N, C-alpha and C positions, 0 to 999 in steps of 0.2 A: 733651951732645949736640952733634954736628957741625952746621955751618951752611954752606949754599950761598949765595954772595954774587956772583952773576954775572948778566949779561944772558942772556936766552934764546938769542940768536944766538951768544953766546960758548959756552954749554953745547953747542950743536949743532956749531959749528965746531971745537971742541976735542975732540970725541968721534969714535970710529971710525964709518965709514959702514957700517952693517949693516942687514939686513932685520928690522924689528920688527913685521911684519904679524901675527904670532901674538898679541903683546901688544895691538896695536891692535884686533884682533877681540875679545879678552877685554874690553878697556875698553868697546868698543861694546856688547857684550852686557850689561854691567853697567848702562850708561846706558839702554839700551832697556828693561830690566826696571824700572828706577826710573820711567822715563817712563810705562810702562804703569800703574803704581800711581797716578800723578798723573792720567792720562787717565781712570781709573776714578772719580776723585773730582770732577773738574771738567767742566763743559760747555765744550768748546774747538773752535774752528774755525781752520784754517790761514789766515793772512793772504795774500791773493793776491799781494802784493808780493814774496813769497819763493818762489812756485811755480817760477819759472825758475831758482832756486838749488838745486833738488832734486839736481842734479849739475853740477859745473863743473870745469874742468880736464880732465885725461885720466888718471884713476887706473885701474889701478895702475901703468901704464907711466911716469907722470910725476905731478907734484903735482896735487892735486885737492881736492874737498871737497863738502860738502852743508850747507845751512842752511835750516831750517824754523822759522818763527815762528808762534805761535798766540795767540789772544785769546779772551775769553769774559766772561760776566757777572761772574765773580769774579776773573778773571785779566787784568791789563792787558797783559802781554807774556811769553810763554814762548818760549825759544830752545832748540832741540835741533840741534847742529851738530858738524861736524868739519872740519878743514883740515890738510893736510900732504902728506907723501910717505913713507908707511910703509916702502916698499921701500928707502928711503935713510936711514931712521933717525929720522924725525920725524913726530909727529901730535899735534894738539891737539883735544880733544873737550870740548863744553860741554853742560850742562843747567841752565838758569837759569829761575826762575819769579818774576816781579814781580807781586805781588798788586794788586788794585784797592783803592781807598780806603775800602771798606766796613768793613775791619778793619785793625788796626795790627800784625798778626803780621809778624815779620821776613820779608823776601824769602828765597828759597832760591838759593844759589849753589853749583854743583858744576862742577869742571873736572878733566880728566885729561890728562896729557901724557906722551909718550914721546919721548926726545931723544938717545940711545937708552935711558938709564936711565929709571926711572919717576918720576912727580911727581903729586901730587893736591892739590886744594883743595876744602874744603867749609866753608860758613859760613852763619850766619844774619845777613843784611844788615840792620843796624838801621834803624828808621824813627823814631827818637827820639834825642835827645842823652842818652847813657847816664849822663853825669856829672850832668845836671840831673834826669833822670827815674829815680830810684832804683827805683821800682816796676816800671818796664819792664825794667831790668837784672835785678832779682830774679826776674821772671817767666820770662825767656828765656835768661839768660846764667849767673847764679850756679848754677843746677842742673846746668850742663854743666861747671863748673870742675874738679871732682874728676876726672872722666873725662878731660878735656883734659890735666891734669897726669899722670895715669896713663899715657896713650898715649905721652907724651914720655919718661917715666921708664922704661917697661917695654919699649920698642922701640928698642934702640940703633942699628939700621940706618936708622932715619928720620933725615934731615938737615933741620933747619928751613930753609926757603927765605926769605931776606930779599931782597925786591926792591930794586934800586938806585934805583927811582923812589919818592920820598917820598910822592907822592900815592897810589900803590898800597899802600904800608905803612899809610897813614892809612885806607884803605878796609876793612882787616881788623878784625873785631870781636875782643874779648878771648878768644873761644873758637873762633876760626877754626883749622882744620887746614890747613897749607900746607907740605908736606914733599916732599923728594926721597927716592928709595929704590932699592936694587938690584931688578931685575925678577925676583926670586925668587917662587915660587908663594905662599909663606907671607905675603909682603908684599902681594901683590895680593889675597890672601884677606882680610887685615886691612883694606885699603882698601875692599873690597866690603862688609865688615861695618860699618865706620864710616859709609859712605854710606847703606847700607840703614837702619841705626838712626836716622840723622839725618832721612832722608826720612819714615820712619814717625812719628817724634816731631813733625816739622813738620806733617804732615797732622793729627795730633792737636791741635796748637795751632790750626790753622785751624778744626777742628770745634768747639773749645771757646771761640773768641773772641767777645767781645761786639761790638756794632756801634759804628762811629765816628759821632758826631753829624753830621747832614747839613751843618751849617754849617762843619764842619772838613774836609770831604772834598776840596774844591777845592785847599786849601793842601797837603794831604798828597799828592794826585796830582801837583801841580807839583813838590814836593820829590822824589818818586819818579822822575819823568822826568829831572830835572836830575842826580840821582845816577846813574841808568842811563846817561845820555848821557856824563857825565864819565868814568865807568869805562871805557866802550867806546872813547871817543876817546883817552884817555890811556894805554891799555894798551901798555906797551913791546913786547909780543909782536906788535903789529901790523906790526912791521918784517918778520916772517916772511911775512906776506901780501904785502907789497910785493915781497919777494925772489921769491916764487913767481908772483905774478899781476899785478904792477904796481900803481901808485898808484891809478889810476881804479877798478879792480876792488876793491882793498882798501877804498877809501872807500865803495863800494857795500856791501860786507860789514859794515863798521863801522856804517853807517846801519841795516842790517838788525838788528844786535845791539840797538840802542836804539829802533828803530821809526821812523826818520826818513822812511821811504817808506810807512808803513803805510796801508792802505786801510780796515780795519775800525775802527769807533769805539772809543774808550776806554770802559771801564765806568764 
């Protein structure tokens, strides 16, 4: 399998400037459908701190985006967002769900990127030390291992994406998918299938999970928040936000990703 070993800005700068609006809309439709599945399962309310981020910039004429964050009794923080300039070859879309401390099911991480080739990430973000907690690994990661290997072995057009940032590499679980790919329909169809299957499986985990003891929930919530904040603040792709919107606006968007300006209470 081939490997991509570049910064996101390198990928963009070294690629032709082409209109990728068609792929951007297809990616958006995929995430909208997955979000609808999640909305059906959880009670969620939009956090007021993100209401004025419903649309920013000046799309489609120039860079823009949207960021909506939600919370509820079972969900600490959910983000549904996009940022970029699709008419000039770049867009980054996210759907992430960080669960409350009442259960220990891994969080859900999904991202799609067009630069102008395709890229996707989907993962079960661990809430335990997998090397120390073998039962947690066996419950949520070992059952996915055979499929993870098969996806890599059977799809030669997928290129494994290796972040140049060590922290980001450390954030991936053993069964994370993180690949670049040509924007051919068969590859986008594969991505849609993998994301759909993962979200369906994740929702099943949520329904089947037992409760976390009350005495352990505060520590779990604190670890969740630290993880979410570190990933948001250390993401090398934040440089694209600075390029398009400046440092102040990018800082605001990053805070929205981890809930730094949130108004709704944590569950």
